[in-house]
C-alpha positions in Angstrom: 66.7 93.8 77.2 65.9 94.1 80.8 68.3 95.7 83.4 68.7 99.0 85.2 69.2 102.5 83.9 72.6 104.2 84.1 73.9 107.4 82.6 77.4 108.8 82.2 77.9 112.5 81.4 81.1 113.3 79.5 81.4 116.9 80.4 84.5 117.4 78.2 82.5 116.4 75.1 79.1 117.6 76.3 77.5 114.2 75.7 75.4 112.0 78.0 75.6 108.3 77.4 72.5 106.2 78.4 72.7 102.5 79.1 70.8 99.5 80.2 73.0 97.6 82.6 72.4 93.9 82.8 73.7 91.9 85.8 74.7 88.2 85.3 72.9 85.4 87.1 75.0 85.7 90.2 74.9 89.5 90.2 78.7 89.7 90.4 79.3 91.1 87.0 77.3 93.3 84.7 77.4 94.5 81.1 76.0 97.8 80.0 74.5 98.4 76.5 74.2 102.0 75.4 70.9 103.1 73.9 69.5 106.1 72.1 65.9 106.8 73.0 63.8 107.7 70.0 61.7 110.8 70.2 62.2 114.0 72.1 63.6 113.3 75.6 65.5 115.8 77.7 68.1 114.5 80.2 67.7 114.3 83.1 64.1 115.4 83.3 62.6 112.7 81.0 64.9 109.8 82.0 64.4 107.3 84.8 66.5 107.7 88.0 69.8 105.9 88.1 69.3 102.3 89.1 65.6 102.1 88.0 64.6 98.8 86.4 64.0 99.3 82.7 63.2 97.3 79.6 64.7 98.6 76.3 64.0 97.5 72.7 65.7 98.8 69.7 68.0 98.1 66.7 71.6 97.3 67.3 74.0 99.5 65.3 77.7 100.3 65.4 79.3 103.7 65.4 82.8 105.1 65.4 84.0 107.6 68.0 87.7 108.8 68.0 88.7 105.7 65.9 87.0 103.2 68.2 84.0 101.2 67.3 81.1 101.0 69.7 77.6 99.3 69.7 74.4 100.9 70.8 70.7 100.4 70.4 69.0 103.1 68.2 65.3 103.8 67.6 64.9 102.6 71.2 61.8 102.4 73.3 62.3 102.5 77.1 59.8 101.3 79.6 60.0 101.0 83.3 60.0 97.3 84.2 56.9 97.9 86.3 55.1 98.8 83.0 55.8 95.5 81.4 54.9 91.9 81.9 58.5 90.8 82.4 
């Protein structure tokens, strides 16, 4: 998927959620899909700046958190859009 990088830090839980945000064709609405980058990556040092165009590939998987089901991409690879042919 191609979009821009966004992160949300939940300080109460001590968790950082990473997402690829994909605007629609008219850029009025957007949908973010969380991803888990495979390998050893330290946030924020190894992650792109907020708003950077990225391309993410991975395997879609569901998980449960506090009784709610969420989807995210796991085993993900993240490239800057400038590093791809898209």
